[in-house]
All heavy atoms as a GROMACS GRO file, in nm:
protein
  606
    1MET      N    1   4.493   0.507  -0.729
    1MET     CA    2   4.429   0.390  -0.709
    1MET      C    3   4.329   0.403  -0.597
    1MET      O    4   4.349   0.342  -0.485
    1MET     CB    5   4.540   0.279  -0.667
    1MET     CG    6   4.633   0.250  -0.780
    1MET     SD    7   4.549   0.185  -0.918
    1MET     CE    8   4.669   0.102  -1.004
    2PRO      N    9   4.223   0.467  -0.613
    2PRO     CA   10   4.134   0.481  -0.507
    2PRO      C   11   4.060   0.351  -0.474
    2PRO      O   12   4.017   0.272  -0.572
    2PRO     CB   13   4.030   0.580  -0.574
    2PRO     CG   14   4.087   0.658  -0.667
    2PRO     CD   15   4.193   0.547  -0.726
    3HIS      N   16   4.051   0.312  -0.351
    3HIS     CA   17   3.960   0.201  -0.309
    3HIS      C   18   3.861   0.256  -0.217
    3HIS      O   19   3.892   0.320  -0.109
    3HIS     CB   20   4.047   0.094  -0.242
    3HIS     CG   21   3.966  -0.020  -0.174
    3HIS    ND1   22   3.907  -0.108  -0.255
    3HIS    CD2   23   3.941  -0.047  -0.042
    3HIS    CE1   24   3.841  -0.191  -0.180
    3HIS    NE2   25   3.865  -0.154  -0.045
    4ILE      N   26   3.744   0.231  -0.241
    4ILE     CA   27   3.623   0.261  -0.158
    4ILE      C   28   3.567   0.149  -0.080
    4ILE      O   29   3.530   0.059  -0.150
    4ILE     CB   30   3.518   0.345  -0.236
    4ILE    CG1   31   3.571   0.465  -0.311
    4ILE    CG2   32   3.395   0.378  -0.161
    4ILE    CD1   33   3.642   0.447  -0.430
    5ASP      N   34   3.564   0.171   0.057
    5ASP     CA   35   3.520   0.050   0.137
    5ASP      C   36   3.397   0.098   0.205
    5ASP      O   37   3.400   0.170   0.294
    5ASP     CB   38   3.629   0.016   0.230
    5ASP     CG   39   3.587  -0.107   0.297
    5ASP    OD1   40   3.481  -0.173   0.275
    5ASP    OD2   41   3.673  -0.159   0.399
    6ILE      N   42   3.274   0.058   0.152
    6ILE     CA   43   3.145   0.093   0.207
    6ILE      C   44   3.113   0.003   0.319
    6ILE      O   45   3.116  -0.127   0.304
    6ILE     CB   46   3.032   0.106   0.098
    6ILE    CG1   47   3.071   0.188  -0.017
    6ILE    CG2   48   2.899   0.128   0.161
    6ILE    CD1   49   2.985   0.175  -0.138
    7LYS      N   50   3.082   0.059   0.439
    7LYS     CA   51   3.034  -0.024   0.556
    7LYS      C   52   2.893   0.033   0.584
    7LYS      O   53   2.877   0.146   0.596
    7LYS     CB   54   3.130   0.000   0.668
    7LYS     CG   55   3.266  -0.062   0.640
    7LYS     CD   56   3.366  -0.026   0.751
    7LYS     CE   57   3.497  -0.103   0.733
    7LYS     NZ   58   3.570  -0.071   0.616
    8CYS      N   59   2.810  -0.066   0.598
    8CYS     CA   60   2.666  -0.032   0.622
    8CYS      C   61   2.594  -0.153   0.690
    8CYS      O   62   2.645  -0.252   0.694
    8CYS     CB   63   2.594   0.014   0.499
    8CYS     SG   64   2.580  -0.125   0.371
    9PHE      N   65   2.472  -0.110   0.738
    9PHE     CA   66   2.385  -0.216   0.782
    9PHE      C   67   2.337  -0.299   0.664
    9PHE      O   68   2.333  -0.259   0.559
    9PHE     CB   69   2.259  -0.159   0.853
    9PHE     CG   70   2.276  -0.087   0.991
    9PHE    CD1   71   2.183  -0.025   1.041
    9PHE    CD2   72   2.403  -0.094   1.050
    9PHE    CE1   73   2.210   0.044   1.165
    9PHE    CE2   74   2.428  -0.033   1.175
    9PHE     CZ   75   2.328   0.036   1.233
   10PRO      N   76   2.299  -0.426   0.685
   10PRO     CA   77   2.251  -0.506   0.573
   10PRO      C   78   2.151  -0.444   0.495
   10PRO      O   79   2.043  -0.384   0.538
   10PRO     CB   80   2.205  -0.637   0.642
   10PRO     CG   81   2.281  -0.641   0.767
   10PRO     CD   82   2.300  -0.500   0.813
   11ARG      N   83   2.152  -0.448   0.357
   11ARG     CA   84   2.070  -0.389   0.265
   11ARG      C   85   1.988  -0.476   0.166
   11ARG      O   86   1.906  -0.444   0.106
   11ARG     CB   87   2.131  -0.276   0.193
   11ARG     CG   88   2.190  -0.175   0.260
   11ARG     CD   89   2.084  -0.087   0.339
   11ARG     NE   90   2.154   0.025   0.400
   11ARG     CZ   91   2.096   0.094   0.498
   11ARG    NH1   92   1.978   0.065   0.546
   11ARG    NH2   93   2.161   0.198   0.557
   12ASP      N   94   2.038  -0.609   0.167
   12ASP     CA   95   1.972  -0.699   0.071
   12ASP      C   96   1.969  -0.659  -0.072
   12ASP      O   97   1.878  -0.668  -0.137
   12ASP     CB   98   1.836  -0.736   0.120
   12ASP     CG   99   1.829  -0.817   0.252
   12ASP    OD1  100   1.922  -0.897   0.277
   12ASP    OD2  101   1.727  -0.792   0.323
   13LEU      N  102   2.077  -0.608  -0.113
   13LEU     CA  103   2.093  -0.558  -0.258
   13LEU      C  104   2.124  -0.678  -0.341
   13LEU      O  105   2.204  -0.769  -0.309
   13LEU     CB  106   2.208  -0.454  -0.270
   13LEU     CG  107   2.201  -0.315  -0.198
   13LEU    CD1  108   2.324  -0.239  -0.220
   13LEU    CD2  109   2.078  -0.243  -0.234
   14ASP      N  110   2.065  -0.686  -0.459
   14ASP     CA  111   2.094  -0.787  -0.545
   14ASP      C  112   2.220  -0.750  -0.633
   14ASP      O  113   2.272  -0.642  -0.613
   14ASP     CB  114   1.968  -0.827  -0.640
   14ASP     CG  115   1.928  -0.718  -0.730
   14ASP    OD1  116   2.014  -0.631  -0.768
   14ASP    OD2  117   1.806  -0.709  -0.757
   15ASP      N  118   2.266  -0.830  -0.720
   15ASP     CA  119   2.382  -0.806  -0.790
   15ASP      C  120   2.370  -0.688  -0.883
   15ASP      O  121   2.465  -0.606  -0.899
   15ASP     CB  122   2.441  -0.920  -0.877
   15ASP     CG  123   2.488  -1.038  -0.780
   15ASP    OD1  124   2.516  -1.012  -0.662
   15ASP    OD2  125   2.488  -1.153  -0.832
   16GLU      N  126   2.258  -0.670  -0.944
   16GLU     CA  127   2.238  -0.556  -1.029
   16GLU      C  128   2.240  -0.420  -0.953
   16GLU      O  129   2.293  -0.330  -0.996
   16GLU     CB  130   2.099  -0.568  -1.101
   16GLU     CG  131   2.066  -0.467  -1.195
   16GLU     CD  132   1.933  -0.490  -1.279
   16GLU    OE1  133   1.914  -0.605  -1.316
   16GLU    OE2  134   1.857  -0.393  -1.284
   17GLN      N  135   2.187  -0.419  -0.838
   17GLN     CA  136   2.192  -0.303  -0.736
   17GLN      C  137   2.330  -0.276  -0.703
   17GLN      O  138   2.364  -0.153  -0.694
   17GLN     CB  139   2.087  -0.321  -0.624
   17GLN     CG  140   1.950  -0.318  -0.664
   17GLN     CD  141   1.847  -0.365  -0.553
   17GLN    OE1  142   1.886  -0.468  -0.480
   17GLN    NE2  143   1.746  -0.297  -0.534
   18LYS      N  144   2.401  -0.370  -0.663
   18LYS     CA  145   2.540  -0.351  -0.628
   18LYS      C  146   2.629  -0.302  -0.738
   18LYS      O  147   2.705  -0.209  -0.720
   18LYS     CB  148   2.604  -0.480  -0.576
   18LYS     CG  149   2.543  -0.530  -0.449
   18LYS     CD  150   2.610  -0.674  -0.399
   18LYS     CE  151   2.541  -0.728  -0.284
   18LYS     NZ  152   2.590  -0.856  -0.237
   19ALA      N  153   2.600  -0.350  -0.855
   19ALA     CA  154   2.680  -0.301  -0.981
   19ALA      C  155   2.646  -0.154  -1.002
   19ALA      O  156   2.732  -0.076  -1.028
   19ALA     CB  157   2.649  -0.388  -1.098
   20ALA      N  158   2.511  -0.118  -0.985
   20ALA     CA  159   2.471   0.020  -1.006
   20ALA      C  160   2.539   0.115  -0.893
   20ALA      O  161   2.578   0.221  -0.931
   20ALA     CB  162   2.325   0.034  -1.008
   21LEU      N  163   2.534   0.063  -0.777
   21LEU     CA  164   2.605   0.152  -0.677
   21LEU      C  165   2.740   0.166  -0.709
   21LEU      O  166   2.803   0.279  -0.702
   21LEU     CB  167   2.589   0.071  -0.532
   21LEU     CG  168   2.656   0.136  -0.419
   21LEU    CD1  169   2.604   0.270  -0.393
   21LEU    CD2  170   2.629   0.042  -0.283
   22ALA      N  171   2.822   0.068  -0.741
   22ALA     CA  172   2.952   0.074  -0.775
   22ALA      C  173   2.978   0.166  -0.890
   22ALA      O  174   3.079   0.246  -0.887
   22ALA     CB  175   3.022  -0.069  -0.800
   23GLU      N  176   2.896   0.154  -0.992
   23GLU     CA  177   2.913   0.242  -1.104
   23GLU      C  178   2.892   0.395  -1.074
   23GLU      O  179   2.971   0.481  -1.113
   23GLU     CB  180   2.811   0.197  -1.214
   23GLU     CG  181   2.830   0.278  -1.342
   23GLU     CD  182   2.737   0.237  -1.453
   23GLU    OE1  183   2.693   0.121  -1.452
   23GLU    OE2  184   2.691   0.314  -1.530
   24ASP      N  185   2.789   0.410  -0.992
   24ASP     CA  186   2.766   0.562  -0.943
   24ASP      C  187   2.881   0.610  -0.868
   24ASP      O  188   2.917   0.725  -0.877
   24ASP     CB  189   2.639   0.560  -0.859
   24ASP     CG  190   2.512   0.548  -0.944
   24ASP    OD1  191   2.522   0.548  -1.074
   24ASP    OD2  192   2.404   0.535  -0.884
   25ILE      N  193   2.932   0.532  -0.770
   25ILE     CA  194   3.042   0.573  -0.687
   25ILE      C  195   3.163   0.598  -0.763
   25ILE      O  196   3.240   0.689  -0.748
   25ILE     CB  197   3.061   0.475  -0.564
   25ILE    CG1  198   2.947   0.484  -0.471
   25ILE    CG2  199   3.203   0.490  -0.496
   25ILE    CD1  200   2.941   0.376  -0.378
   26ALA      N  201   3.197   0.511  -0.859
   26ALA     CA  202   3.312   0.527  -0.951
   26ALA      C  203   3.301   0.649  -1.026
   26ALA      O  204   3.399   0.724  -1.049
   26ALA     CB  205   3.318   0.404  -1.041
   27GLY      N  206   3.183   0.688  -1.076
   27GLY     CA  207   3.152   0.814  -1.145
   27GLY      C  208   3.195   0.930  -1.066
   27GLY      O  209   3.254   1.026  -1.120
   28VAL      N  210   3.160   0.932  -0.947
   28VAL     CA  211   3.190   1.042  -0.849
   28VAL      C  212   3.346   1.051  -0.837
   28VAL      O  213   3.400   1.160  -0.842
   28VAL     CB  214   3.112   1.034  -0.722
   28VAL    CG1  215   3.177   1.122  -0.610
   28VAL    CG2  216   2.963   1.040  -0.731
   29ILE      N  217   3.411   0.944  -0.813
   29ILE     CA  218   3.557   0.938  -0.796
   29ILE      C  219   3.627   0.977  -0.924
   29ILE      O  220   3.714   1.070  -0.919
   29ILE     CB  221   3.607   0.801  -0.750
   29ILE    CG1  222   3.537   0.759  -0.616
   29ILE    CG2  223   3.751   0.788  -0.753
   29ILE    CD1  224   3.579   0.849  -0.506
   30ILE      N  225   3.574   0.940  -1.028
   30ILE     CA  226   3.634   0.981  -1.173
   30ILE      C  227   3.620   1.137  -1.170
   30ILE      O  228   3.722   1.203  -1.204
   30ILE     CB  229   3.568   0.909  -1.279
   30ILE    CG1  230   3.610   0.768  -1.285
   30ILE    CG2  231   3.602   0.986  -1.410
   30ILE    CD1  232   3.522   0.678  -1.376
   31ARG      N  233   3.501   1.185  -1.140
   31ARG     CA  234   3.483   1.333  -1.159
   31ARG      C  235   3.560   1.417  -1.058
   31ARG      O  236   3.619   1.517  -1.096
   31ARG     CB  237   3.325   1.351  -1.146
   31ARG     CG  238   3.292   1.504  -1.169
   31ARG     CD  239   3.142   1.526  -1.174
   31ARG     NE  240   3.079   1.507  -1.059
   31ARG     CZ  241   2.993   1.413  -1.022
   31ARG    NH1  242   2.967   1.316  -1.108
   31ARG    NH2  243   2.942   1.393  -0.900
   32HIS      N  244   3.564   1.370  -0.939
   32HIS     CA  245   3.631   1.463  -0.834
   32HIS      C  246   3.793   1.433  -0.817
   32HIS      O  247   3.861   1.524  -0.777
   32HIS     CB  248   3.566   1.436  -0.699
   32HIS     CG  249   3.425   1.496  -0.700
   32HIS    ND1  250   3.407   1.635  -0.672
   32HIS    CD2  251   3.300   1.449  -0.718
   32HIS    CE1  252   3.285   1.662  -0.682
   32HIS    NE2  253   3.214   1.543  -0.703
   33LEU      N  254   3.825   1.311  -0.844
   33LEU     CA  255   3.968   1.282  -0.824
   33LEU      C  256   4.053   1.260  -0.952
   33LEU      O  257   4.164   1.232  -0.954
   33LEU     CB  258   3.985   1.152  -0.734
   33LEU     CG  259   3.935   1.167  -0.589
   33LEU    CD1  260   3.963   1.041  -0.518
   33LEU    CD2  261   3.987   1.294  -0.519
   34ASN      N  262   3.971   1.276  -1.064
   34ASN     CA  263   4.031   1.260  -1.191
   34ASN      C  264   4.109   1.126  -1.212
   34ASN      O  265   4.214   1.114  -1.265
   34ASN     CB  266   4.133   1.375  -1.226
   34ASN     CG  267   4.162   1.390  -1.372
   34ASN    OD1  268   4.074   1.352  -1.461
   34ASN    ND2  269   4.283   1.426  -1.409
   35SER      N  270   4.036   1.017  -1.157
   35SER     CA  271   4.090   0.883  -1.151
   35SER      C  272   4.040   0.807  -1.291
   35SER      O  273   3.935   0.853  -1.346
   35SER     CB  274   4.040   0.792  -1.042
   35SER     OG  275   4.097   0.857  -0.918
   36LYS      N  276   4.111   0.708  -1.324
   36LYS     CA  277   4.070   0.622  -1.442
   36LYS      C  278   3.974   0.519  -1.374
   36LYS      O  279   3.999   0.468  -1.270
   36LYS     CB  280   4.188   0.556  -1.506
   36LYS     CG  281   4.276   0.655  -1.570
   36LYS     CD  282   4.390   0.578  -1.642
   36LYS     CE  283   4.485   0.686  -1.695
   36LYS     NZ  284   4.599   0.613  -1.768
   37GLU      N  285   3.865   0.482  -1.455
   37GLU     CA  286   3.787   0.380  -1.406
   37GLU      C  287   3.855   0.248  -1.374
   37GLU      O  288   3.817   0.191  -1.268
   37GLU     CB  289   3.668   0.354  -1.518
   37GLU     CG  290   3.566   0.255  -1.470
   37GLU     CD  291   3.451   0.244  -1.552
   37GLU    OE1  292   3.445   0.307  -1.663
   37GLU    OE2  293   3.361   0.174  -1.520
   38SER      N  294   3.948   0.214  -1.448
   38SER     CA  295   4.021   0.093  -1.429
   38SER      C  296   4.106   0.090  -1.294
   38SER      O  297   4.143  -0.008  -1.257
   38SER     CB  298   4.112   0.058  -1.546
   38SER     OG  299   4.211   0.161  -1.562
   39SER      N  300   4.126   0.196  -1.231
   39SER     CA  301   4.199   0.214  -1.120
   39SER      C  302   4.122   0.217  -0.985
   39SER      O  303   4.166   0.213  -0.876
   39SER     CB  304   4.286   0.338  -1.114
   39SER     OG  305   4.211   0.447  -1.094
   40ILE      N  306   3.987   0.208  -0.995
   40ILE     CA  307   3.893   0.226  -0.881
   40ILE      C  308   3.847   0.081  -0.847
   40ILE      O  309   3.795  -0.004  -0.941
   40ILE     CB  310   3.772   0.314  -0.924
   40ILE    CG1  311   3.830   0.454  -0.956
   40ILE    CG2  312   3.676   0.317  -0.802
   40ILE    CD1  313   3.723   0.539  -1.028
   41SER      N  314   3.837   0.057  -0.720
   41SER     CA  315   3.775  -0.063  -0.666
   41SER      C  316   3.675  -0.023  -0.553
   41SER      O  317   3.704   0.084  -0.487
   41SER     CB  318   3.885  -0.164  -0.609
   41SER     OG  319   3.963  -0.104  -0.518
   42VAL      N  320   3.571  -0.100  -0.544
   42VAL     CA  321   3.469  -0.071  -0.447
   42VAL      C  322   3.428  -0.196  -0.372
   42VAL      O  323   3.402  -0.301  -0.440
   42VAL     CB  324   3.345  -0.006  -0.514
   42VAL    CG1  325   3.229   0.023  -0.410
   42VAL    CG2  326   3.373   0.116  -0.590
   43ALA      N  327   3.439  -0.185  -0.236
   43ALA     CA  328   3.388  -0.303  -0.149
   43ALA      C  329   3.262  -0.259  -0.084
   43ALA      O  330   3.244  -0.145  -0.043
   43ALA     CB  331   3.498  -0.344  -0.063
   44LEU      N  332   3.183  -0.360  -0.054
   44LEU     CA  333   3.062  -0.345   0.021
   44LEU      C  334   3.051  -0.439   0.142
   44LEU      O  335   3.058  -0.558   0.115
   44LEU     CB  336   2.931  -0.364  -0.061
   44LEU     CG  337   2.792  -0.342   0.009
   44LEU    CD1  338   2.783  -0.201   0.060
   44LEU    CD2  339   2.681  -0.381  -0.087
   45ASN      N  340   3.076  -0.391   0.262
   45ASN     CA  341   3.078  -0.477   0.376
   45ASN      C  342   2.944  -0.431   0.465
   45ASN      O  343   2.950  -0.327   0.513
   45ASN     CB  344   3.200  -0.459   0.458
   45ASN     CG  345   3.327  -0.508   0.373
   45ASN    OD1  346   3.341  -0.617   0.349
   45ASN    ND2  347   3.400  -0.409   0.326
   46GLU      N  348   2.872  -0.548   0.498
   46GLU     CA  349   2.755  -0.515   0.566
   46GLU      C  350   2.769  -0.574   0.708
   46GLU      O  351   2.830  -0.682   0.736
   46GLU     CB  352   2.637  -0.584   0.509
   46GLU     CG  353   2.601  -0.536   0.364
   46GLU     CD  354   2.485  -0.594   0.289
   46GLU    OE1  355   2.472  -0.718   0.316
   46GLU    OE2  356   2.422  -0.524   0.222
   47TYR      N  357   2.740  -0.492   0.814
   47TYR     CA  358   2.743  -0.517   0.959
   47TYR      C  359   2.609  -0.512   1.015
   47TYR      O  360   2.528  -0.410   0.997
   47TYR     CB  361   2.837  -0.424   1.025
   47TYR     CG  362   2.975  -0.432   0.974
   47TYR    CD1  363   3.020  -0.360   0.871
   47TYR    CD2  364   3.072  -0.510   1.045
   47TYR    CE1  365   3.147  -0.374   0.823
   47TYR    CE2  366   3.197  -0.513   1.006
   47TYR     CZ  367   3.244  -0.447   0.889
   47TYR     OH  368   3.373  -0.458   0.854
   48ALA      N  369   2.572  -0.619   1.093
   48ALA     CA  370   2.457  -0.612   1.172
   48ALA      C  371   2.448  -0.492   1.269
   48ALA      O  372   2.569  -0.452   1.320
   48ALA     CB  373   2.435  -0.738   1.259
   49PRO      N  374   2.335  -0.433   1.299
   49PRO     CA  375   2.338  -0.314   1.393
   49PRO      C  376   2.416  -0.336   1.525
   49PRO      O  377   2.480  -0.240   1.576
   49PRO     CB  378   2.193  -0.284   1.412
   49PRO     CG  379   2.126  -0.339   1.287
   49PRO     CD  380   2.216  -0.455   1.249
   50GLU      N  381   2.407  -0.447   1.577
   50GLU     CA  382   2.464  -0.483   1.718
   50GLU      C  383   2.611  -0.497   1.692
   50GLU      O  384   2.694  -0.491   1.796
   50GLU     CB  385   2.406  -0.607   1.782
   50GLU     CG  386   2.425  -0.730   1.700
   50GLU     CD  387   2.314  -0.762   1.593
   50GLU    OE1  388   2.228  -0.670   1.577
   50GLU    OE2  389   2.306  -0.871   1.543
   51GLU      N  390   2.668  -0.515   1.572
   51GLU     CA  391   2.818  -0.523   1.545
   51GLU      C  392   2.868  -0.384   1.522
   51GLU      O  393   3.005  -0.362   1.515
   51GLU     CB  394   2.847  -0.615   1.427
   51GLU     CG  395   2.801  -0.751   1.450
   51GLU     CD  396   2.820  -0.832   1.320
   51GLU    OE1  397   2.804  -0.776   1.206
   51GLU    OE2  398   2.843  -0.951   1.333
   52TRP      N  399   2.791  -0.286   1.482
   52TRP     CA  400   2.844  -0.153   1.431
   52TRP      C  401   2.940  -0.083   1.521
   52TRP      O  402   3.044  -0.041   1.477
   52TRP     CB  403   2.729  -0.072   1.392
   52TRP     CG  404   2.760   0.051   1.323
   52TRP    CD1  405   2.790   0.178   1.373
   52TRP    CD2  406   2.802   0.079   1.189
   52TRP    NE1  407   2.831   0.279   1.278
   52TRP    CE2  408   2.838   0.211   1.164
   52TRP    CE3  409   2.808  -0.011   1.084
   52TRP    CZ2  410   2.883   0.250   1.037
   52TRP    CZ3  411   2.836   0.029   0.965
   52TRP    CH2  412   2.878   0.162   0.937
   53LYS      N  413   2.910  -0.075   1.650
   53LYS     CA  414   2.990   0.005   1.732
   53LYS      C  415   3.132  -0.058   1.755
   53LYS      O  416   3.230   0.003   1.739
   53LYS     CB  417   2.932   0.011   1.870
   53LYS     CG  418   3.016   0.107   1.974
   53LYS     CD  419   2.931   0.120   2.100
   53LYS     CE  420   3.012   0.213   2.200
   53LYS     NZ  421   3.159   0.196   2.210
   54ALA      N  422   3.141  -0.190   1.778
   54ALA     CA  423   3.262  -0.248   1.792
   54ALA      C  424   3.341  -0.271   1.667
   54ALA      O  425   3.461  -0.253   1.664
   54ALA     CB  426   3.244  -0.388   1.858
   55GLN      N  427   3.272  -0.304   1.559
   55GLN     CA  428   3.348  -0.335   1.438
   55GLN      C  429   3.378  -0.203   1.352
   55GLN      O  430   3.478  -0.215   1.266
   55GLN     CB  431   3.258  -0.435   1.348
   55GLN     CG  432   3.237  -0.569   1.415
   55GLN     CD  433   3.373  -0.649   1.427
   55GLN    OE1  434   3.454  -0.649   1.339
   55GLN    NE2  435   3.398  -0.709   1.541
   56VAL      N  436   3.295  -0.102   1.354
   56VAL     CA  437   3.312   0.004   1.272
   56VAL      C  438   3.341   0.142   1.353
   56VAL      O  439   3.441   0.202   1.325
   56VAL     CB  440   3.199   0.035   1.168
   56VAL    CG1  441   3.223   0.140   1.079
   56VAL    CG2  442   3.172  -0.106   1.098
   57TRP      N  443   3.239   0.173   1.425
   57TRP     CA  444   3.265   0.298   1.509
   57TRP      C  445   3.385   0.311   1.597
   57TRP      O  446   3.466   0.397   1.572
   57TRP     CB  447   3.141   0.324   1.600
   57TRP     CG  448   3.148   0.450   1.675
   57TRP    CD1  449   3.211   0.469   1.801
   57TRP    CD2  450   3.116   0.584   1.619
   57TRP    NE1  451   3.203   0.603   1.832
   57TRP    CE2  452   3.145   0.675   1.730
   57TRP    CE3  453   3.055   0.629   1.509
   57TRP    CZ2  454   3.128   0.814   1.723
   57TRP    CZ3  455   3.026   0.766   1.510
   57TRP    CH2  456   3.071   0.851   1.607
   58ASP      N  457   3.412   0.213   1.674
   58ASP     CA  458   3.519   0.204   1.767
   58ASP      C  459   3.670   0.189   1.695
   58ASP      O  460   3.759   0.246   1.750
   58ASP     CB  461   3.511   0.104   1.876
   58ASP     CG  462   3.398   0.127   1.974
   58ASP    OD1  463   3.353   0.244   1.977
   58ASP    OD2  464   3.363   0.039   2.044
   59THR      N  465   3.663   0.117   1.576
   59THR     CA  466   3.792   0.090   1.514
   59THR      C  467   3.825   0.187   1.398
   59THR      O  468   3.935   0.207   1.368
   59THR     CB  469   3.789  -0.050   1.458
   59THR    OG1  470   3.680  -0.068   1.370
   59THR    CG2  471   3.773  -0.142   1.578
   60GLU      N  472   3.716   0.238   1.334
   60GLU     CA  473   3.740   0.324   1.219
   60GLU      C  474   3.693   0.464   1.222
   60GLU      O  475   3.750   0.557   1.174
   60GLU     CB  476   3.690   0.254   1.094
   60GLU     CG  477   3.762   0.121   1.066
   60GLU     CD  478   3.729   0.065   0.931
   60GLU    OE1  479   3.710   0.142   0.836
   60GLU    OE2  480   3.711  -0.066   0.929
   61ILE      N  481   3.573   0.491   1.271
   61ILE     CA  482   3.513   0.610   1.268
   61ILE      C  483   3.568   0.705   1.379
   61ILE      O  484   3.628   0.814   1.356
   61ILE     CB  485   3.351   0.611   1.277
   61ILE    CG1  486   3.312   0.539   1.151
   61ILE    CG2  487   3.303   0.748   1.290
   61ILE    CD1  488   3.155   0.515   1.155
   62ALA      N  489   3.545   0.665   1.509
   62ALA     CA  490   3.592   0.750   1.619
   62ALA      C  491   3.749   0.786   1.635
   62ALA      O  492   3.773   0.895   1.631
   62ALA     CB  493   3.551   0.689   1.751
   63PRO      N  494   3.833   0.683   1.596
   63PRO     CA  495   3.975   0.718   1.597
   63PRO      C  496   4.017   0.810   1.478
   63PRO      O  497   4.125   0.875   1.492
   63PRO     CB  498   4.047   0.586   1.584
   63PRO     CG  499   3.935   0.476   1.612
   63PRO     CD  500   3.811   0.548   1.589
   64GLN      N  501   3.935   0.824   1.377
   64GLN     CA  502   3.970   0.898   1.261
   64GLN      C  503   3.887   1.023   1.237
   64GLN      O  504   3.880   1.083   1.132
   64GLN     CB  505   3.976   0.814   1.133
   64GLN     CG  506   4.063   0.698   1.149
   64GLN     CD  507   4.057   0.628   1.010
   64GLN    OE1  508   4.057   0.677   0.903
   64GLN    NE2  509   4.048   0.493   1.020
   65MET      N  510   3.815   1.061   1.348
   65MET     CA  511   3.717   1.176   1.336
   65MET      C  512   3.785   1.292   1.272
   65MET      O  513   3.709   1.358   1.198
   65MET     CB  514   3.653   1.206   1.471
   65MET     CG  515   3.532   1.280   1.470
   65MET     SD  516   3.389   1.211   1.380
   65MET     CE  517   3.342   1.085   1.498
   66GLU      N  518   3.896   1.339   1.302
   66GLU     CA  519   3.952   1.461   1.257
   66GLU      C  520   3.993   1.440   1.106
   66GLU      O  521   3.984   1.549   1.035
   66GLU     CB  522   4.087   1.490   1.335
   66GLU     CG  523   4.050   1.529   1.475
   66GLU     CD  524   3.958   1.658   1.479
   66GLU    OE1  525   3.983   1.754   1.403
   66GLU    OE2  526   3.885   1.652   1.563
   67GLN      N  527   4.007   1.320   1.048
   67GLN     CA  528   4.040   1.306   0.905
   67GLN      C  529   3.917   1.289   0.828
   67GLN      O  530   3.932   1.305   0.705
   67GLN     CB  531   4.138   1.183   0.898
   67GLN     CG  532   4.270   1.204   0.941
   67GLN     CD  533   4.286   1.193   1.098
   67GLN    OE1  534   4.206   1.109   1.159
   67GLN    NE2  535   4.384   1.251   1.160
   68LEU      N  536   3.806   1.260   0.877
   68LEU     CA  537   3.686   1.236   0.804
   68LEU      C  538   3.652   1.374   0.732
   68LEU      O  539   3.643   1.480   0.789
   68LEU     CB  540   3.569   1.203   0.895
   68LEU     CG  541   3.581   1.062   0.956
   68LEU    CD1  542   3.462   1.050   1.062
   68LEU    CD2  543   3.607   0.955   0.861
   69ILE      N  544   3.623   1.368   0.600
   69ILE     CA  545   3.570   1.483   0.517
   69ILE      C  546   3.425   1.495   0.537
   69ILE      O  547   3.365   1.588   0.502
   69ILE     CB  548   3.637   1.478   0.386
   69ILE    CG1  549   3.572   1.357   0.299
   69ILE    CG2  550   3.775   1.485   0.388
   69ILE    CD1  551   3.615   1.350   0.161
   70LYS      N  552   3.352   1.388   0.578
   70LYS     CA  553   3.211   1.396   0.611
   70LYS      C  554   3.191   1.328   0.742
   70LYS      O  555   3.214   1.197   0.742
   70LYS     CB  556   3.133   1.331   0.501
   70LYS     CG  557   2.988   1.306   0.521
   70LYS     CD  558   2.905   1.431   0.545
   70LYS     CE  559   2.758   1.395   0.562
   70LYS     NZ  560   2.712   1.378   0.697
   71LYS      N  561   3.152   1.394   0.837
   71LYS     CA  562   3.149   1.338   0.980
   71LYS      C  563   3.002   1.289   0.997
   71LYS      O  564   2.909   1.350   0.948
   71LYS     CB  565   3.181   1.445   1.082
   71LYS     CG  566   3.327   1.488   1.080
   71LYS     CD  567   3.360   1.585   1.180
   71LYS     CE  568   3.510   1.620   1.180
   71LYS     NZ  569   3.594   1.606   1.067
   72PRO      N  570   2.983   1.182   1.073
   72PRO     CA  571   2.847   1.133   1.107
   72PRO      C  572   2.767   1.231   1.180
   72PRO      O  573   2.830   1.308   1.256
   72PRO     CB  574   2.863   1.006   1.176
   72PRO     CG  575   2.998   1.019   1.233
   72PRO     CD  576   3.084   1.111   1.147
   73GLY      N  577   2.638   1.224   1.167
   73GLY     CA  578   2.551   1.308   1.245
   73GLY      C  579   2.499   1.246   1.369
   73GLY      O  580   2.399   1.279   1.427
   74TYR      N  581   2.574   1.143   1.415
   74TYR     CA  582   2.542   1.072   1.540
   74TYR      C  583   2.667   1.039   1.611
   74TYR      O  584   2.773   1.055   1.562
   74TYR     CB  585   2.469   0.936   1.501
   74TYR     CG  586   2.555   0.833   1.425
   74TYR    CD1  587   2.629   0.732   1.497
   74TYR    CD2  588   2.570   0.838   1.285
   74TYR    CE1  589   2.718   0.655   1.427
   74TYR    CE2  590   2.655   0.752   1.224
   74TYR     CZ  591   2.731   0.662   1.293
   74TYR     OH  592   2.811   0.567   1.232
   75SER      N  593   2.650   1.000   1.730
   75SER     CA  594   2.767   0.963   1.816
   75SER      C  595   2.735   0.832   1.893
   75SER      O  596   2.622   0.802   1.911
   75SER     CB  597   2.819   1.067   1.910
   75SER     OG  598   2.705   1.100   2.005
   76MET      N  599   2.840   0.760   1.939
   76MET     CA  600   2.814   0.640   2.012
   76MET      C  601   2.900   0.639   2.145
   76MET      O  602   3.006   0.697   2.148
   76MET     CB  603   2.843   0.517   1.929
   76MET     CG  604   2.771   0.508   1.801
   76MET     SD  605   2.788   0.353   1.715
   76MET     CE  606   2.641   0.271   1.755
   0.00000   0.00000   0.00000
């Protein structure tokens, strides 16, 4: 039951663009994890740049740096 939670700065994507993003991500998960499409969920959470450090970096990225399979190319 993969759940992908995308966190990013605001992108102003319309519903069609969001659906295309979710479809592309689901395709990667199906290919690499051998998951069924019906078991995949994708969330898109947008954070203002001034919220990123407190809401995402400090709570999710920095504390889990060793578990990340793709580490960011920046630090805070």
